N, C-alpha and C positions, 0 to 999 in steps of 0.2 A: 327748308321745308320740302317735304316729299311732294313730288309732282305726280307720281304714279302710285296707286294704292291697290293692293291685292288682299283678298280675304280667303282664308283657307279653313278646311274642316278636317279634323283627325278624330281619334277616339280617346276616351278619357282614362288613360293610365300613364304613369310616369314614364314607362317605356316609349309611349307614343308622343305625348305632348311636350315633355321636358326637353328633349334634344332639339326639337324645332324652335322652342323659345330661346334656349341657351345659345344656339348658333346664329340667331338673328343679329346680334350686335356686330359680328364680323361682316355679315352681308351688308348691313347698313353702312359700315365704314367704307366698304368698297363701292356701294351704290346708294349714296345718300338721297337720291331722288326717288327711290322705291321704298314704300312702306308696306309691311306685311303684318296682318293680324290673324292669329289662329284661334279657332273655336274647337270645342271637342264634344263628342256625344258618347253614350255608353257603348260597350262592346257589341251588344245586340244590334244597335244601329249600324255599326261598321259592317256587320255580317249581312244585314238585310235592307237597309234604307236604299231605295232606288237612286242610282247615280244621276239619272235624268232630273230628279227632283232637286238634288244637291247642286247640280250644275246651273240651275236657275238662280241660285243665291250666292254661290261661291266660285272664285276663280281657280282655286287649288283644292284638290280633293285627295285625301289619303284613302285608298280603296283596296278591296280584296279582289283578287284576279278572277273569280267566277263571274263577276259582272261583265267581263269582256264581251260576251255575246250580246248582252243587252246594250252595251255601249255602241257596238257596231250597228245594231238594229235601230237605235234612236239617234245615232250620231251626236251623243251628248258631250263627248270629249274630242279634243284635237289629237290627231295622230302625232307621234313624237319621233318618228324615224330619223329626222334630220339631226336630232341631238345625240344619236348613238354612233359614235366613232368606232372604227375597228378596235381600238384599244379598250373602249368602254364595253364593247360587246363581250370581251374576254374578262372583264373585271369582277363579275359577280359570282357568288358561291352557288354551286349546284345549278338548278334550272330557274333561279330567281328571275332573270330577265325573260326567259322563255315563257313564263306564266302570263306575261302581259303582251305577248305577240299572238295576235289572233286575226284571222282573215287577211293575213299578209301584211299587217301593220302593227306597230307598237303603240299601245294605248296608255301606258304608265311606265314609270321607271322605278326600280326597287330602292326603297329607303330602309327596309326592314326585312330580315330573313328569319324564317322559322319553319319548323315542321314538328311532327309528333316525335318526341324522344322520351327517354326514361328520366325520372328524377327521384332522388332519395334524400332522406334525412341521414346524412353520413354518421352523425352521432348515434342514432338508433341502430343503424346497420352495423356499426362497429361493436355494439354490445352483443350482437349475434355472431361476431367473428365471421362475417360473410361479405363477399363482394357483390356488386350489382349483377343480377343474373343476365346471361347472354342470350338465353332462349326461353321459350314458354315453359318447357318442362322444369327448368331451373327456377323459373318464376313461381310455379306452383309449389315446388319444394320449399322455396322461401316462405310462401304463404303458410305452409304447415309449421314452419319454425316460428313465425311471428304469432300464429294462433296459440301455440303452446305458451308464449309469454304474455298472452292477453293483449297482443297488438294486432295491427291490421295492415293489409295492402290498401292501395288507393287508386282511384280513377275518377275522371269527371265525365259524365255521360248524359248531361241534360240536353235534350233536343238534338241540335245539329252535331254536338260532340259525339253522340252515339253513332251517327252516320259516318263521321270522319274516322272513328276507330274501326268501324266495319270496313270502310274503304281501305284503310291502311293494312288491315290483316288480309283482305282479299289480294291486294297488290303484293304483299309480302309473300304470299303463297305462289306468286308468279302468274296469277290469273286475275288481273285487275278488272274492275268494273268498267263498263263501256263509257266512253266520253261523248258519244253522239246518240241522240234519241232514237234513231232508226236502227241502232244495234241493240241486241238483247243485253240487258243490264249486267247480268252475271249468271253463271250456271248454278243450279240448285245445290250441288255438292259443295262448291266453294263457299256459297253463302252460309250453308249449314256449319261448315268447319269454322268459319270466322266467328259466327255467332256463338257456337259452342265454346270457343276459346274465351270469348268475353264473359259468358256465363260462368265458366270455371274460375275466372279471376274474381268475379263478383262474390263468389262464395267466401272470399277472404276479405272483402271490403265492407265498410259500414253502409247502411242503407242510404245515407245521405249522398253517396256517390252518384246516384241517379238524379240528384238535384243540383250538382255542381257543373259549372263551366270551367274553362281553363284557369281563369283568375281565381275563382272560388277554390279550386283544387290546390293551387299554390298557397293561398292564404291559409287553408286548413292545415296543410302539411307544416307550415311555419308555426302555427298557433297551437296545434295539438301535440300530445306526447305519445300517440299511439299509431300514427301513420308513418310506416317505415319506407315504403317504396311504391312508386307508380310506374308502370311500364310504357305508357303512351299518353302524352299530353303536349299541347302546343307550348313550346319552350318560352318561358319568360326569364331570360338569363339574369335579370336584375334581382331575382330572388336568391341568387348566389353571392350577391355583394355583401361586403362586411357590415353594412349598417342594418342588415336583417338579423333579427334576434336569434334565429336558428337558420343560418345559411343552408340552402339546399345544394345538392350536387347533381349535375346532369350527366347522362351517359347515352350511348347509342341504344336505339330501339332493340329490345330483345325479340328476335324473330320467332315465328312458329317453327316447328321441328326442323332444325338444320338449315333454316332459310336465311340466316343473317339479318342485317339491319335494313335491307332494301324495302322500298315500297311505301315509306312514310308519306302521308298525304301532305303536300307542301302547303304552308300558310304564308306568313309574312305580309307585307304591305307595299304598295307602290303609290307614287304620286302622279296624278293626272291633271290636265288643264281643261277647264270648261270651254266648250266651243262657243259659249256666249261671252267670254271674257272680252273686255274692251282693251286689255293690256297684254296682248299676246307676247310681245317681245320682252316685257318685264317678267312675265311668268316663265318664259324660256330661260332668261338670264338666271332666275332663281333656281330653276331645275338644274342648270349646269353647275351651279354652286353646290347644290345638295349632292350631286354625283361625285364631287371631288374627293380624293382619298383623305385629305386632312379634315374635311367636313364630316365624313362618316366616322373617322376616328374620334372626332369631337363628340359625335352622337354617343359613342360608347362611354365617354367620360361623364355623360349626363343621363345614364341609365338606358340609352338606346341600344338597339340590336342591329348593328350595321349589316348591309348586304354585300359589301365588297370583300373579296378574298383577302386583300392585304390587311383589312381590319381583323379578320378571323385568324390571321397568322401573326398578328402583332403581340409581342410578349407582354407588354404593359396591359393590354386589353385582356389577354389570357389570365393574367394574375388577378385583375380586378373582378373577373367573373368565375373564379374558381376552376379555370380550365374548361369551362363549358364549351367553347367553340372547338377546341382541340378534341374534346371527348365526344362530340356529337357530329363531327364533320363527315364521317362515313355515312351516317344516316342522311345528312343534308345532301350529300353528293348523289345519293341513290333514291331521291324523292320521286314520287308519282304526282302528276298534275291532274287534278279532278276535272269534271266537266265544266265547260264555260259557255255552252250554247245559250242562245236567247231563250229565256224561260226556265233555265236550270235552277235559279234561286227559289222558285216555287217548289220544285222537287226537293231541294235541299231542306227547306222549312218543313214541308209535310213529311218527307221521308225520314228526317231526323226524329220527328215526333212519333212516327210509326215504329222505328227501331227502339226508341226508348220504351214505348208501350210493350213491345215484345219482351224486352229485358225485365220489365216489371211483372211479366206474367199475364198481361192483359190480352195479348194476341198470340195465337199459336204460330209456329214457323211457317206452315203452308199458307195461312192467310196473309202473313207478312210478306212472304216471297211473291205471291201473286199481286198484292197491292203495290209493292215497290216496282215490280216489273211493268205493270200497267201505268203507274204514275210516271215512270221514266219515259215510256213510249209516247204519252200524250202531253208531255209538259212543254214541248218546244213552241215558241211563239213565231208567227209569220213576220216577215219584214214590215216595217212601218210604211 
């Protein structure tokens, strides 16, 4: 019988919950005295539910890195520096570990790696005799080709996803948005260029694009017969697996004119430990297990999206996900880390809604620019 019990919270998609459940038997075999139970919540909860609230109920929390500033402010989680060996420091793809290093400490460890990349319905793209576009001009040329066939391009721009795409394109231009509130958010010309690029794409997309988040976008591309290509969405590699009715194919972010695939706004997920846990050592034992190479490879066998480089280079994993990791690695290596200061999540929620409203034609550019700039400047929270 287990003597130590841990309760964890993740988000409700097979990419998130399935690998955690599937790898528990091996952990229990090694540590029969530790019992772990995982709960899940919708993606919106993963993006916005305060970590401080979750840490009152859960020992283990799968979290998004923009919470780091609030974590430091509230001291809701334990610092995990002692778990990061020199070898582990080098083990993760792109800036996955760096996203959880804030104020000189590490607040979570990567269990999932993702950023905005391109995705296609390869069967539909093949009927056009075209490859995935490598830049925005080629993307718009593809848009003309799909329009002539009565088909469409795709994007998911509901709320926060509008802001993330804006962030990505600004960073891709080499002029990323500020990550601290005392800095000006972004210059006017860069903001206009990024938003104009999104508007040009929307001319080839269905109106539902403004209602979709990342999961909705993937689901629509699998289910519909008119969505050929999306240039920027948080990758869910499981949609490239063979059990999907129309497997998708992922590729590097198509940059704005001559800019390459740099600047994608990194996503992914990390696992943190509540500062209120009564089972610190049991939790740390479990985190060490999650960081092991074989555990992360087992994640991939159960629809997970591992953060370790050796999983991204594994040939069996590459075949399972249609080459997704090989074909998006350049984008992942060149990611940009969005703001993480205390109070940023309020900016992310309101700012995403504002950008979406602009893309719907409800707010002009100048009004949007001034409101985003002001919101960013006054969003920081003081220390507790």
